[in-house]
Structure formats: structure tokens, C-alpha cells
N, C-alpha and C positions, 0 to 999 in steps of 0.2 A: 163222339164228344158229349160229355155229361152236361146237361142243361140244368141250371139252378135258378129258381125264382127268387130274385133279390128283394121282393116285397113280403116274403113269408114272415109270419110271426112279428118279432120286434122290428124287422125290416130295415135295419140301419146299416152303417158302414161295416159292421162286424161280419155280416154275411159275405160282403165283397172281399174284404181283406183275408178272411179265413179260407174262403173258396180258392183264391189265387195261391195262398200259401200251401194248402193241402194238394192242390193241383201240382205244385212244384215237388212236394215230397213224394207223391205217388207217380209223378211223370204222366199225369192223366190230363189231356186237354179238356177245357171247360168253356161253356158259354153261360154268361150271367145276364139275365134280362130283368126288366122292371127294377133297376137299381134305385133303392131308397124312394120308391114310387109314392109312398104314403107320407113322405116328409114334406114340410112347408117349402123347402128348396130341394126338390128331387134331383137325382142324378149324382154324378161323381163330383166331389168337392176337392179342393187343393190337397188336403192331407191324404185323401184316398188315392188321388192321382200319383202322389209321390210314393206311397207305399207300393202300389202296383208297378209303377215305373221302376222303382228300386228293385223289387223282386225280379222283374223282367231282365234287368241288367245283370243281376246276380247269376241268373241261370240262362242268359242269352235266349229268352223266350220270343216267340212271335205273338204280337198283340194287335188286335184289330179294334177299332172304335174307341180307343183310349184317349179321351179328352175331357176337359172340365165340362160338366153338365150332361155328359153322355148317360143314357139309360141302359146301355148294354155294352158288354165287351166279350171278345173271344180271346182265350189265352192258351197258347201251346208252349209248355215249358221245355227247356233244355236241361243241361247239367249245371249244377251249382259250381261256380269257380271261386277258389280262394283268392284273397287279395284285399286291397283297400278301396273303399267306395265312399263317395261323398254326395249327399242329396240335400236339396234345399226346398222346403215347403213354400217359403216366400210369404207366409202369413203367420198368424199365431196358431195354426193347425197343430195338432198334437204330435210331438216327437215320440212320446212313449207308445202311442198306438201304432205308429209307423214302425218303430223298433220291434214291437210284438209280432207284427206280420212278418217282418224279415227273419226274426229268430225262429218262428215256426217253420218258415220255408227252409231254413237251414238245419232242420232236425236230423237229417242224414248226411251231415257235412263230412267231407274227406280232408279238407284243408282249412286252416284258420281264415276267418273273414273279419275284417274291421270295417265298421260302418260309422260315418259321421253324418248327422242330420241337423239342420238348422230349422227353427220354428218356435213353437210354444212348448215349454217344459212343464208349466203348471196352469192348465186351462180346463174349462168345464167339460164334463162328459168324458173324461179320460183319467187314467191313473196319473197322479202327481209324480214328479221325478222321484221324490223320496219314497213313495209307495213302490214304484218300479224298482228302486235300488234295494230297499230294505224288506220288502215282502215278496214281490213277484220273482226277482232274480234268485233269492235264497230257496224259494220253493222249486224253481227249475233245477237248482243244484241238487236238491234231494232226489230229483228224477233223472239225474245224470246229464243234464243239459248245462254245459259250461259257458256262462256268459259273464263278461267282465265290463261293468259300466263305468263311465267317467263323465261327470258333469263339467262342462266348460263355462257356460254362462246361462243364467235363467232367462226365460222369455215368457212374457205375459200378453194377454189380450189388450189391445187389438194389434199391436205392431210385431209381436213375436221377437225375433232376433236372438232367441236362445240357441245354444248349441250343446250337443252331447255326443259321446262316442261309445260304441260297444264293440268289444271283440268277442267273437263266438268261436270256440275251439271244438274240434271233433271229439265225440264221445263214443264209447264202445256200444252203448245201447240206451234206449229210453227205459227207465225203470218205473215200475208201478209206484204210486204214491199210497203208502200204507201208514195212516196216522193213528196213534194210540187213542183209545176211547176216552181216557180221562187225563186232563191236564190242569195244573194249578198255575194260573196266571197271576203273579203277585207284583210284577214290576213292569212299568211302561216306559218306553223311550219315545222321543219325539223330536220334531224339528219344525220351527217356524221359519218360513222363507218370506222375505219382505224386500221390496225395492221401491225407492223414491217416496217413502212414507215416513211419518214421524215415529220416534222411538217409543212414545207412550203406547202405541198400538201393541208393541211386543209385550210390554209389561202387563197390560190389561188382559191380553189373550192368554199369556202364560199363567197368570194368577187364576183366571177362571177355569182353565184346564186342570191345574193342580188341585184346586178346591173340589172340583167334581169327582176326581179320583180319590181324594182323601175321605170323602163320604163313604167310599166303598173299601177303605183300608188298602188302597193300592198306591204304592210309591211311584213317583214320576220324575223323570229327568228329561228336560227339554232344552235342546240346543237352538241356536239361531243362525241362519244364513242370511246376512244383511248385505245386499248388493245394489248396484246401480244398473238399470237396464233401460231398454227403449220405452217401455210402458210401466206404469205403477202397478204393483200387485202385492198380495199377501195371501198366505195360506198356511195351514198346519197339517202335518201328517204324524200320526201316532201308530206305534206298533208294540206288540207284546209277544214274547215267545218263551217256549220251554225248549228242552232238548229236541222235542219232536215236532212241535207245532208253531205256527206264526199267524197272528191275526193283525189286521191293520184297519185304519180309518183315516179319511182325509176330508177336510173342509177348506174351500177357497173363500176368500173375502169377496164381498159384493156390496154395492152401494145400498145404504139403508139398513144394513145389518151390523150391529155393534161388534167390536172386537171380543167382548165378553161372550156374546151369543155364539160366535164362531168357535171359540175355544171350548165352551160348554157342550155344544152340539157334537163336536168331534169326539170329545171324551165320552159323552153319553152313547154315541153310536158304537164305540168300542166296548163300553160297559155292557151294552145290550148283547153284543156277540159273546162276551165272556159269560154272562148270566145264562145264555142259551146252551152252555156246555158244549160248544162246538170246537172243532180243531182246524177249521178253515173258514175264513170269513166269506160272506156272500159274493163279494166282487172277485176275490181270489179264485173261488171255484170256477166262476165263469171264464177266467183267464187261463186256467190250467186244464180244463176239460179236454182240449185237443191232445195234450200230452198223455193224459190218462188213456185215451183211446189208442194212441200210437204205442203205448206200453203194454197193451192188453196181451200181446203174444208172449210177454214175459211175466204175466201174472195179473191178478185183479187189483184194481185200485179201490180204496175205500176211505170215506171221510164223513164228517158230520157238519152240516151247514144249518144256519138259522132259517133261511127261506130259499125257495127255488124261484129265482128271478126270471122275468121274461127273456132276458139276455141268455140265461143258461138254457132255458127250454128251446130257444131258437138255435143255439149252438148244438144241442143234442140232435135236433132234427137235421141240421146240416151235416153233422158227422155221420148220421145214418144214411145219407145219400152217397157217402164215400166208402163206408165200412160196414161189415156185418158185426154190429156191436149191440150189447144189451145194457140199458141203463135201469138200475133199480133204485127207486126213491121211496123210502118208507117214512111216513110222517109220524113222529113221536110227540110226546107232550111238549117238549121244548125245542125240537129241532127235526131235521130230516137226516136219516141215515142213507148214504149214497154208496152204491157199488157200481163199478164200471168194468165190464169184461165181456 
């Protein structure tokens, strides 16, 4: 049984989710200790519990010590079974992070799987639903992973209550991600999501976002998803793409931060990625590293990113516990050139 130190590096829920998912893909039993040991509230939280319990149900795994607050688990995977599954986080815990764990676990799928999860769709420290749908899922498609997402209802902190569904279909193989060196990003799409808040917030946020891009001669089109949910919330997700590459940026609303500042910051974060002459944004790289490694038997993956985050470094370390893989990161004047193989 492979033992993983859950406190290594960034030491968050990422180690826990990815370890269990990779265990399932490789059919390799694992033991994870010191789960989130260095965090203010260590151990397993509700969203981690649902992700692990969900994967366990998908593959009929044997799991020991799985409970809220636990600092360790043992996971012995079985075979992934197709069908329809429904999981409930019960809080505003991140639906998208739970989906990402389940999708990775299903990388070698033989039958279609449909998963419904309730919880938070747009919450801190996780990809927003629109980033998940318009950046992460299209990147997976480039790598041969077929995922079809559907949003049912938004859910915000603290009550959650959001719901979304993904269908994962079998694919022939995981393909390397090979992105062109040069891309010209001239148009940005975006979406403001808002619930139970005044309309003027939409106008102010949209205007500030468009103004920031106009300074850089970038055209912008921003839609609005205005809903009613259990808790108030607002956020904006922006993405830009060429035939080859996709970059994204997300900002969530928070008390004490103006609508204009949220829109401007979201725009400036994406502008920073574009000016760095990258073909994969910092957060997307962190999310697709496992697939690059799974694809290495079919070729080398390569990309350019603005910075190498602590999340990415931790993910690289974890993947090296499972695979014989080389990561090459060369720092250039504006970015990092990455090769995985």
C-alpha cells in the first residue's frame, strides 16, 4: 500500500482528492496520513468527504477511517462502474472540486458515468462553475477526455444548495497537451453570475471589466446569469481563446470590495496572463497536470505558464509518487516553459 503524506507542500485537499483519484485509475491501494495537518481546521471537510465517498461508490472501493475531521484514510479501489450517481455535499463546499476528483478517477472509463452533485457552484478557493465549463472542460476535450457539464442551480456560501451534473464518456486514450508557442488573444468572453443582489452591481462590474480591456485593445462580450438561490452571491469569470489555447480568470464578490474593483481585478488578471505570452493560465495548469502525466505514454505534453504555483509543485511531487515522470520547467523572461514526459 502506497503511503502519502497529506501535509506535504501546499498540503491541502488537492493531495487527498488526487491521491484517491489516481489510486482508482491505477488500481493501487493507498494510505493518506496527516490530511490537511497544517491548515487552521485540519482533517477531512465535507467537500473532501463527498469527493472520496463519491469515488469509492463509483469503483466499489474499500475505505477505512473516512469521516469528517479524520486525519488519515486507507483506500482500496475496485473497478469503475458506469451508471448514474448522486452526491450531496450538504454545505457550500465546492461542487467543481468534487467533480474534478471524480473525472480524474474516471480517466480509464469503459462505460458512461453521469454524476449529480449539490453544494456550492461559485465559492472561494475553487474553480467557478463558468471556469469549469468554459476553460477546464474544453482543455480536457483537447486531451481526449469527454465531459459534458450541465448547471442546474447556482449555490453560494454559506448555504450552498447549488446543483450540477456531468456526464463522462469513455475515450480511446488520454492525449498529450501540445499547445502552440504563439497565440494572439484579441477577444474575451465572460459571464457575471449573481443572486439576490441589486441590478446596479451587474452594470458597474461589467463596465469596469470592459473598460480595463479596452485600454489593451481587447474586445469583450459579457453575459449575465441572474438567479435566485439560498444565499446571495456574485462573481465574474472571463476567458479568451484561440484555435489552440484557452486562458481564464475568475473573481468572486466579497464584502468591502466594490463591484468595479472585482471586474477590474478579473480583467487585469487575464491581461497579465496574455501579456506573459502563455498558452495555459496558472490555475488551469495545476488542474490538468495529472492528465499530462497519464498521457505521457502517448507523447510529451508542453505548454507555457506565467508562474509555477505551490499547488502545481505539490501536484508534481504527488504524481512522482505514482509515476516515473519527468517535469521540466525552464524560466524565461516572461514565463515558464513546461514539458511533461
